[in-house]
N, C-alpha and C positions, 0 to 999 in steps of 0.2 A: 253682347247686343242681340236682342230678339229679332226674329224675322219680321219683315214688314207685312202689312195686310195684303192678302192675295187679290182682293178686289182692285187694289191700286195697280197691281201687275196686269190684270186683265185690261184695265183702261190703257195702260202703257203700250201693250202689245196689240191693242185693238181687236181682241178676240174675247168673247164672253163664253165661258164653258157652260154647257148644259149640265154636265156632271162635275160638280165642284171637287169631288173626291179624287178624280183623275188628276186635276191640277195639283192638289195637295200631295198626292203620291209623287208626282214629277218633281216637286220641290223638297222631298224628303230624302236626305242622304242616309246611306246605310249606317253611319255612325250614330245618327239620331234613333233610328229604328232599333239598333242594338242596345243602346242605353235604356230605351223605353220598353225593352223586351217585346217588341212588336214582331209580327211574322216576317220572315225574310222577304216575302213577296210584297210587303207594304213599303219598301223603299223604292227608289227610282231606277234600279239597275235594269229591270225588264223593259221599262219604257225607254231607257237609253239604248238598249239593243234594237228596239223597233225604230226609234227615231234616227239612229245611224243609217239604217237601210233606206228610210224615206229621204233623208238628206242626200245620200249618195245618188239615188235615182233622179231626184229633182235637179241636182247640180249637173249631172250627166246629160239630162234632157235639155237643160238650158244651154249648155255649151254646144251640144250637137245642133240645135236649131238656130241659135242666135249668133254663133261664131263659125259659119261654114268655112271660113278660111283656115281654121286651125286643123293641124294634122292630129292623128290619133295620139301620138306621143305628147304633143303640146296640150291637148285636151286633158290627158292624164296628169301631167304636171300641174296644170292650172287647177284641176279639181282637187289635187292633193293640197295645194296651197290654200284652198278655201275651206276644206273639211278637217284640216289638221288641228291639233289641240291648241296651239298658241292663237290661231286665227279665231277659232270658236270662242276662246276665252276673251279675246278682244271684242268680239260681238256682244258677249255677255256684259262686259263692263260698260258698253254704250247704253245698255238699258238697266244697269245696276242689278243684274239678275241675282248676284250673290247675296244681296241683302234680303231676298225673299226665301232663301233656303232654310230648311229646318236641319240643323246639324248638331252633332253631339258636343258636349262641353269640351271634350279633349280637342276635337277639330277646331272648335271656336277659339280655344286658347292658343292653338298653333297657327292661326291665320288661315284656316281652311276656306273661308269665304272668298279669299283672294287667290287661292291656289288654282293654277291653270287646269289641272286634271279634274278637279271638282267642278269648276265652272263649265268646262267643255262637256262633261258628262251631263250636267244639268240642262245645258242647251239642247243636247240630243234628246234628253228625257222630255223636255217641254215640246219639242217637235213631235215626238211619239204620242204625247198626250193630246195634242191638237189633232193629230191624224185620227186617233181613236174616237175623239169626241165630235169632230166635224168633217172628217174625210180628207181625202188627198187634196182637194181644192183649197181647203182652209190651210192645210199644212204648207202647200206650195206658196200661198199668199204670204204666210209668215216668213218663209225662207227667202222669198224674193224681197220682202220689205226690210228684213233685218240681217240677212247674210249675203245676199247677192246684190246689195245696194251700192257697193263700191268695190268692184272686183280689182280694178287697177291698184288701188291702195293696199288691198289685202294681199295681192300677189307680191307687191313691193315689200310688204312687211314680212311675208313668209321667206322670201329670197333675199332679204335685206343685206346680209353679210356678203353673199356672193356678188350681188349687184353693185354694192359699194366698192368691192375689190376691183371690179371691171372699170368702174368710173374713175377711180384714183389712178389706175394703171394708165388710162388714157390722158391723165393730167401731166404725166412726166415722171421723173425719177423720184423715188421715195419709198417708204414702207408703211403700210397700214398696220397699226397696232391698236389693241384694246387694253385699257388700263382700268383697274378697279380703283376708284377714288374715294369711296365711302361705304361704310357698313353701319346700319342702324337697327335698333331693335334687339330683343333677346335672342339667344342662340336658336331657339325653336321657331322663331318667326322673324328672321332677318330680312331687311330690304337692302339690296345691293345697288350701288350707283357706279356706272362705268362710262368712260368716254372713248370715242373713236378718234384716233389721232393720226394724221399723215404728216410725217416730219415734225415740225414745231407747231403745226396748226391743229387745233381741236375742231373736228368736223361736226361732232354731235355728242350729246350726252343722254343717257337713259337710265331708268331704274327698273328693278324687277325683283321677284322673290328668289331668283337664282342668279349666279354670275352670267350664265348663258342668256337668260332673259334680259338682263340689263344690257349686255352687249348687242343683242338683237334690237332693242329699243334705241340704243345709241346709233347703230347703223341706219335704222329707219329714219331717225331725226336728221342724220347727215345727208341721206338721199334727198329728203324733202328740201333741205337747205340748198343743196347743189342744184336741184331742179329749179327752185325759185330764183337762184342767182342767174342761171342760164336764161330763164324767161325774161328777167329784167334786162339782161345784156342784149336781147333781141329787140327790145323796144327802142 
């Protein structure tokens, strides 16, 4: 699959680049630049470095000013849950960022567009590109809109397995286990499906490119189901 038109991406993220080349660089993975014998600096790694710093300071500033009740330790763990690889990859999938990447044929063949590490790096590179092109205000607007838009859910997703463990322990006796129930795709690009089970009850099911990711998705689905059930019981 070829990458989608970058004009479409600009419309989606509600930011129009003055320098289109910066956006193209942000969407160029090193595998593509290597295959095309481009300069090392023409891939998105330097922008990823810059975007990581912009993301860290923006999230830190947000937590400091808008959550005055949080301790330093809680702010640190909350920030970690927002800027970690799985969460950034989740944000990427919400805007289908992977489909706009220029990646090498090898990475394409092995499912690189859906790999968490590549997606999270692309998100940081995009932030770095917006910062260079439009300044800190534009970068902060993007981060607020697409990364800080639902902190509660992202924190739940990051800590899903430990949160689910606490929830089921409060339910009574039993043991929380994760079971791999399906594997699809070729060896180089498998998709795993797992379920979170408490006793004889399946609490949630999830899929991912690794067993760990599938278990995390299953735990997150289970948490949402438990929260929904509790909300309905209160009515």
